[in-house]
C-alpha positions in Angstrom: 23.3 -19.8 5.5 26.2 -18.1 3.7 25.1 -16.2 0.6 26.6 -17.3 -2.7 26.7 -14.1 -4.8 27.1 -13.1 -8.4 28.4 -9.7 -9.2 25.7 -7.2 -10.3 26.9 -7.4 -13.8 23.4 -7.3 -15.2 22.8 -3.8 -13.8 26.0 -2.5 -15.5 25.2 -4.2 -18.8 21.7 -2.9 -18.8 22.7 0.7 -17.9 25.1 0.6 -20.9 22.2 -0.2 -23.3 21.1 3.4 -23.4 18.0 5.4 -22.8 14.7 3.6 -22.3 16.3 0.3 -21.5 14.6 -1.9 -19.0 16.5 -5.1 -18.0 15.7 -7.9 -15.6 18.2 -8.6 -12.9 19.1 -12.1 -13.9 22.3 -12.0 -11.8 20.1 -12.0 -8.7 19.4 -15.7 -9.0 22.1 -16.7 -6.6 21.5 -14.0 -3.9 20.0 -14.7 -0.6 20.0 -13.3 2.9 18.6 -14.6 6.2 16.0 -12.1 7.4 15.3 -12.0 11.1 12.5 -10.1 12.8 12.5 -9.2 16.5 9.1 -8.0 17.7 10.4 -7.9 21.3 7.8 -7.7 24.1 4.6 -8.1 22.0 5.3 -11.8 21.7 6.0 -12.2 25.4 2.7 -10.7 26.3 -0.3 -13.1 26.2 -2.7 -10.2 25.4 -0.7 -9.0 22.3 1.1 -12.0 20.9 -1.7 -13.5 18.8 -2.3 -10.3 16.9 1.4 -9.7 16.5 1.9 -13.2 15.1 -0.9 -12.6 12.6 0.7 -9.3 11.5 4.1 -10.9 11.1 2.7 -13.7 8.9 1.1 -11.0 6.7 4.4 -9.0 6.6 6.3 -12.0 5.3 8.4 -12.9 8.4 10.3 -16.2 8.0 12.7 -16.1 11.0 12.7 -14.7 14.6 15.4 -13.3 16.8 14.4 -14.0 20.5 16.3 -12.6 23.5 16.3 -15.0 26.4 16.9 -13.2 29.7 18.7 -15.4 32.2 17.2 -13.7 35.3 13.6 -14.0 34.1 13.6 -17.8 33.9 16.1 -18.7 36.7 15.1 -19.8 40.2 15.6 -17.1 42.8 16.4 -14.5 40.1 16.1 -11.6 42.6 17.9 -13.4 45.5 21.5 -12.7 46.5 21.8 -16.3 47.5 21.7 -19.1 44.9 18.9 -21.6 45.6 19.7 -25.2 45.9 18.9 -26.7 42.5 20.4 -28.5 39.5 21.2 -25.6 37.2 21.7 -27.9 34.2 18.2 -29.4 34.5 15.7 -27.6 32.2 12.8 -28.6 34.6 14.2 -26.2 37.2 13.4 -23.1 35.1 10.2 -21.2 34.4 10.4 -20.9 30.6 7.0 -19.3 30.4 6.2 -17.4 27.1 9.5 -18.7 25.6 7.9 -22.1 25.2 4.9 -20.6 23.4 7.1 -18.6 21.0 9.3 -21.7 20.2 6.3 -23.9 19.5 4.7 -21.3 17.3 7.9 -20.8 15.3 8.1 -24.5 14.8 4.5 -24.7 13.7 5.0 -21.9 11.1 8.4 -23.3 9.9 10.2 -20.1 11.1 13.9 -20.3 12.0 14.9 -19.0 15.4 18.0 -17.2 16.5 18.1 -17.4 20.3 20.3 -14.7 22.0 20.9 -15.7 25.7 21.7 -12.5 27.6 21.5 -10.4 30.8 20.0 -9.4 33.1 21.4 -12.4 35.1 20.2 -13.8 38.4 21.3 -11.5 41.3 23.1 -14.4 42.8 25.2 -14.8 39.6 26.6 -11.3 39.8 29.8 -10.3 41.6 28.2 -7.4 43.5 24.6 -8.6 43.8 23.4 -5.1 42.7 21.1 -3.9 40.0 21.1 -3.9 37.0 22.4 -7.4 37.5 25.0 -7.5 34.8 28.3 -7.0 36.7 30.9 -9.7 36.2 28.4 -12.5 35.7 29.6 -15.9 37.0 30.9 -17.7 33.9 30.7 -21.2 35.5 27.0 -20.6 36.4 26.4 -19.4 32.9 27.8 -22.7 31.5 25.3 -24.6 33.6 22.4 -22.4 32.4 23.5 -22.8 28.8 23.5 -26.6 29.3 19.9 -26.3 30.4 19.1 -24.0 27.5 20.6 -26.5 25.1 18.8 -29.4 26.5 15.5 -27.6 26.4 15.6 -25.7 23.1 18.5 -27.3 21.2 16.2 -29.0 18.7 14.2 -25.9 18.1 16.9 -23.3 17.7 18.8 -22.8 14.4 21.3 -20.4 15.8 22.4 -19.4 19.2 24.1 -16.1 20.2 25.8 -15.4 23.4 24.9 -12.0 25.0 23.2 -8.9 23.7 25.6 -5.9 23.1 28.3 -7.0 25.6 30.2 -3.8 24.7 27.2 -1.7 26.1 27.2 -0.7 29.8 23.5 -1.4 29.9 24.1 -5.1 29.4 27.5 -5.9 30.9 29.7 -4.3 33.5 32.3 -3.1 34.0 33.1 -1.9 30.5 36.4 -0.3 31.5 39.0 -0.9 34.2 40.4 1.7 36.6 43.1 2.6 34.1 40.5 3.4 31.4 41.2 0.3 29.3 38.4 -2.0 28.1 37.5 -4.7 30.7 34.3 -6.1 29.1 36.0 -7.9 26.2 37.8 -10.3 28.6 34.7 -10.8 30.7 32.7 -11.6 27.6 35.3 -14.0 26.3 35.0 -16.1 29.4 31.2 -16.0 29.1 31.3 -17.0 25.5 33.7 -19.9 26.1 31.7 -21.3 29.0 28.4 -20.8 27.2 29.7 -22.6 24.2 30.9 -25.4 26.4 27.5 -25.5 28.1 25.8 -26.2 24.8 28.3 -29.0 24.1 27.5 -30.4 27.5 23.9 -30.4 26.5 24.7 -32.8 23.6 25.2 -30.3 20.8 28.6 -31.5 19.7 29.0 -28.7 17.1 26.6 -26.0 18.2 25.9 -23.1 15.8 26.8 -20.1 17.8 27.3 -16.4 16.9 29.9 -14.4 18.7 29.8 -10.6 19.3 26.2 -9.2 19.1 28.1 -5.8 19.4 26.5 -2.4 19.4 27.8 0.1 16.8 29.7 2.8 18.7 31.7 3.6 21.8 35.1 4.5 23.2 38.5 2.9 22.6 39.7 4.0 26.0 38.8 6.5 28.8 40.9 9.1 30.5 42.0 8.2 34.0 39.7 10.8 35.5 36.7 9.3 33.7 37.8 5.8 34.8 38.1 6.9 38.5 34.6 8.4 38.3 33.4 5.0 37.0 32.0 6.7 34.0 29.5 4.3 32.3 30.7 4.5 28.7 30.4 1.7 26.1 33.4 0.1 24.4 33.7 0.7 20.7 32.9 -2.5 18.7 36.3 -2.9 17.1 38.2 -2.2 20.4 35.9 -4.8 22.0 36.7 -7.3 19.2 40.4 -6.8 19.6 40.1 -7.3 23.4 37.9 -10.3 23.1 40.4 -12.0 20.7 43.4 -10.9 22.8 44.8 -8.6 20.0 46.6 -5.3 20.4 45.7 -2.2 18.4 47.7 -3.6 15.4 45.7 -6.9 15.5 48.7 -8.8 16.8 48.4 -11.3 19.6 48.7 -9.6 23.0 48.4 -12.8 25.1 48.3 -16.5 25.0 44.6 -16.8 24.2 43.6 -19.7 21.9 41.4 -19.5 18.9 37.6 -19.1 19.4 35.1 -21.1 17.3 32.0 -19.4 16.1 29.5 -19.8 13.2 29.4 -16.1 12.6 30.0 -12.6 14.0 26.9 -10.8 15.1 26.7 -7.0 15.0 24.1 -4.3 15.4 24.9 -1.8 12.6 22.6 1.0 13.7 23.4 4.4 12.1 22.4 8.0 13.1 19.7 10.1 11.7 22.2 11.2 9.0 21.2 8.0 7.3 22.8 4.7 6.1 25.7 6.4 4.3 27.0 8.1 7.5 30.6 7.5 8.2 31.7 8.0 11.8 35.0 9.7 12.3 35.7 7.2 15.1 37.4 4.4 13.3 36.5 1.7 15.9 32.8 2.4 15.3 30.9 0.2 12.8 27.6 1.3 11.3 25.7 0.1 8.3 27.7 2.5 6.0 31.1 1.2 7.3 30.7 -2.6 7.4 34.1 -2.8 5.6 35.7 -1.9 8.9 34.3 -5.0 10.6 35.3 -7.2 7.6 38.9 -5.9 7.8 39.0 -6.5 11.5 37.7 -10.0 11.2 40.2 -10.8 8.4 43.1 -9.5 10.6 41.8 -11.4 13.6 41.7 -14.6 11.5 45.3 -13.9 10.2 46.4 -13.7 13.8 44.8 -17.1 14.5 42.2 -15.7 16.9 39.1 -16.8 14.9 38.3 -19.0 11.9 38.8 -17.4 8.6 36.0 -16.0 6.4 33.6 -15.9 9.3 30.3 -14.5 8.0 28.7 -11.3 9.5 25.1 -11.5 10.9 23.4 -8.2 11.3 21.1 -9.5 14.0 19.5 -6.3 15.2 18.8 -3.3 13.1 16.3 -0.5 12.7 15.9 3.1 11.6 14.3 5.3 14.2 11.6 7.7 13.3 10.1 10.7 15.1 9.0 11.3 17.8 12.5 10.1 18.8 14.2 13.5 19.1 17.7 12.2 19.2 17.9 9.7 16.3 14.5 10.0 14.6 14.0 10.9 11.0 10.6 11.5 9.3 8.4 8.4 8.9 8.8 8.7 5.1 12.6 8.8 5.4 12.5 5.8 7.8 11.0 3.6 5.0 13.6 4.8 2.5 16.6 4.5 4.8 15.5 1.0 6.0 15.4 -0.3 2.4 18.7 1.3 1.5 20.3 -0.3 4.6 19.0 -3.7 3.6 20.3 -3.3 0.1 23.7 -2.3 1.4 23.7 -5.6 3.5 22.4 -7.6 0.5 25.2 -6.4 -1.8 27.9 -7.4 0.7 29.0 -11.0 0.2 30.2 -11.3 3.8 26.8 -10.5 5.3 24.7 -13.6 5.9 21.7 -12.0 7.7 19.8 -8.7 8.1 17.1 -7.9 10.6 14.3 -5.7 11.7 14.1 -4.6 15.4 10.6 -3.9 16.6 7.1 -4.3 15.3 5.7 -1.6 17.5 7.5 1.5 18.9 8.4 1.5 22.5 7.8 4.5 24.8 9.9 7.6 24.0 12.9 7.5 26.3 16.0 9.5 27.0 19.1 10.2 25.1 21.3 7.2 24.0 23.2 5.9 27.0 20.6 7.0 29.6 19.7 3.4 30.3 22.8 2.9 32.4 21.8 5.8 34.7 18.5 4.3 35.7 16.5 5.6 32.8 15.7 3.9 29.6 16.3 4.4 25.9 13.1 4.2 23.9 13.3 2.7 20.4 11.1 4.2 17.7 12.3 1.8 15.0 9.0 -0.1 14.8 6.7 -0.6 11.8 3.9 0.9 14.0 3.6 3.8 16.4 3.2 2.9 20.1 -0.6 3.4 19.7 -0.8 0.9 16.9 -1.1 3.2 13.9 1.0 2.0 11.0 3.9 4.0 9.7 5.0 4.1 6.0 7.5 1.4 7.0 4.6 -1.0 7.8 3.7 -1.0 4.1 7.3 -0.7 2.8 8.8 -3.5 4.8 7.0 -6.4 3.0 8.0 -4.9 -0.4 11.2 -2.8 0.2 12.2 -0.6 -2.7 15.5 1.2 -3.5 15.8 3.6 -6.4 19.3 4.9 -7.1 20.7 7.4 -9.6 22.9 6.0 -12.3 24.7 7.7 -15.2 21.8 6.8 -17.6 18.8 7.0 -15.3 17.9 4.9 -12.3 18.6 1.4 -10.9 15.7 -0.2 -9.0 16.0 -3.0 -6.6 13.4 -4.7 -4.4 12.1 -7.7 -2.6 8.7 -9.4 -2.3 9.2 -10.6 1.3 6.0 -12.7 1.5 6.6 -14.5 -1.8 7.1 -18.3 -1.5 8.6 -18.6 -5.0 9.1 -16.6 -8.2 6.3 -14.0 -8.7 5.5 -10.8 -10.5 5.5 -7.3 -9.0 4.3 -4.0 -10.4 6.4 -0.9 -10.2 4.8 2.4 -10.5 6.4 5.8 -11.3 5.2 9.4 -10.9 6.8 11.0 -14.0 8.2 14.4 -13.8 5.4 16.9 -14.4 2.7 14.4 -13.5 0.5 14.2 -10.4 -0.4 10.6 -10.9 1.4 7.2 -10.8 1.5 5.0 -13.9 2.9 1.5 -14.4 6.6 1.6 -15.2 7.0 -2.2 -15.4 5.6 -5.5 -14.3 8.8 -7.3 -13.2 9.4 -10.9 -12.5 11.3 -11.9 -9.3 13.7 -14.7 -8.7 12.7 -17.7 -6.6 13.6 -15.8 -3.4 11.5 -12.7 -4.3 14.3 -10.4 -5.3 14.2 -8.3 -8.5 16.1 -5.5 -10.1 16.2 -3.5 -13.4 17.4 -0.1 -14.7 15.2 2.6 -16.3 15.8 5.8 -18.1 12.2 7.0 -17.4 12.5 10.3 -15.4 10.5 10.2 -12.2 10.0 12.0 -9.0 8.9 9.0 -6.9 8.2 5.3 -7.2 6.2 2.6 -5.4 5.5 -1.1 -5.6 2.3 -3.2 -5.8 2.0 -6.9 -5.3 -0.9 -9.3 -4.8 -0.2 -12.6 -3.2 -1.6 -15.9 -4.6 -4.2 -15.8 -1.8 -5.3 -12.3 -2.8 -3.6 -10.3 -0.1 -2.7 -6.8 -1.5 0.5 -5.0 -0.7 1.4 -1.4 -1.8 4.6 0.3 -0.6 4.7 4.1 0.1 6.3 6.6 -2.3 10.1 6.3 -2.5 12.4 8.9 -3.8 15.7 8.3 -5.7 18.9 8.2 -3.6 22.5 8.5 -4.6 24.1 5.3 -6.1 24.3 2.6 -3.5 
């Protein structure tokens, strides 16, 4: 699934041709990017899943990310005592809606990324206390992963082990009593045992993603915070170093062997400052600072901790809109920022996948981090509001559009997500001084639906129209020009 990329020479050549030039993006012919969609609970609910599936088909979804919660399917999930059962036998588990999702994905030809994660059975934790993610029993996890591999091995294209293990809402403890990261070593053990469990299921060389890290956190805590058992997250690069047994200079700090993985998964969420935001904390990794993760992986490979050239999978991403008062931008900005973020990922040859988290908004929750204190963090990164009304992103996501300033005008890039081959898309422009849109160009795409060209036509906003072979009509919202991506 690695992308083979050509440099964007065509854009540079076209922009040098002078005013009025419109050039097709021929260099896009070799570009591709896996594109995962995670609708979350709407597919787990029998009353909402059929409509959600229909919507996703219209939107152009081709691959799903599914989170499999160990506690939800395990026998005696709420019991402090482990029931007497063969934990490697798939028949012992209540797979429920997961079986429906897998069968539908197979029927539609959609790829599946299955992230196996907490909460874990109460009996598999060290303290038997909620939220059931403290020091999970790695040996028990191996047995569960064996059952998962036996049950879903033929239906899953990629596995991932744990969701955001550097986040206190999903794995505890994050820090030890001295304020140093503890979760990386816990996760390493879970990953090794989970990988071995898939092999025990008969998958000799399972395709597994490591990491699934959240974008921000702390490198260390003060001793006073550590003594108070402050529930802070570990910064993703500090977590990476700990997981690979590396010191702050990316040199081996122990006798750990090399881990095998098919890719490094990361959740490169940004703030409401947008996709270009650069955090001052150098161990944070957001969509605008992916080079930090690339460098860290290169250094880890040089230290012998992981295979070299490992691809990056952005397996969870979204731009939050209002009414989220902490991270939300306007609905119009959400559509623009989401497309720019996808383009940033698309242009990076190390990134093998991008994703969209949520079809429909969740309930408005508290501030980031409140989930570990008994509350919840509501995500408003969906294509629809919680009541079902569509946002601009609902119309933009099937036909994302990025317009960037250049020295000679504008560079335009987009994707027809529902296309099954080369097609033609119409780009409209509202020229300066005009109140109406006019056709700027009818542009051909490559076989994957991508297109690009440059234009010197001055405009204030742009939008995209496309009609599918079956007659379905798509029209994106107005998009303004951003700085050069």
